[in-house]
N, C-alpha and C positions, 0 to 999 in steps of 0.2 A: 434500412433504418437510416435516417438523417440525424446525425449527431449535431446538436446546436450549442451545448454547454461544455466547457473544458476547465479542468483544474490540474495544476501541477504541484506536487508536494515533494520537496527534497529534504531528506532526513540525514543529518550528519551523525555518524555512528562509528564507533571503533569496531563494530561487528557487522559490516555490510553483508557478509556471506550468510550469517545467521539470520539476520532480519529478512533479507530477500528470500532465503530458503523457507522461513516460516510463513511468508506470504504466498509462496507458490501453490499450496493446496487451495487457497482462496481463489486463485486465478482460474482454476478448473471449474469452480462453482460460479456460474454466470449470475451476476446481479442484473435483474431486469432493466432493460433500456440503457445499458452502459457497456463501454469497452474500457478495459484497464490494461495498462502496460507497466511492469515493474522492471527497472534497470538497476543493476548493481554497479557501482563505480567505486573508485578509490576513496574510501572514507565516507561514503554516503550511499543512500538508496533513493532513487527517483521514481515516483509514482505519478503516472499520467492517467487521468480519468476523463473520458468523453461520455456525454450522456445526451439523451433525447431532450431532457428538460431539467430545470433547476431542482425539482424535487428528487429526481433520480440521482443527480450529481451530488446533492447534499447527503443523501442516504449512503451512497458509495463512499464519499469522502469521509464521513463520520466513521464508517466501518473500517476503512483502511487506516485511519489515524488510530483508532482503538487497537486494531490488530498489530500495528507497528509498535505501539507503546507496550503492549503485552510481550511481544517478541524481544524488545530491547530490555525490559525489566527482567524477564526470565533469563536472558543471556547474562545479565549482570549478576544475578543471584547464583547461577551455575558457575560463573567464573570465580566467585568468592569461596567456593568449597573445594 
């Protein structure tokens, strides 16, 4: 596979362990024509997506943005209880 498109997304969060942990099951499910790396850092989660083409990149990026948002919002709600 020759990867030609790349996107990096850095999400600042008070809960990098929770967000990265929530994304880990998605890493096991391969998105066609893509390679994804999730790195947890101090106060942020970095997501790097490489894809064969722009369509695959867009699909993967949209999915990871949505999953990251759900993880962050769920962690916020759980912290309020």
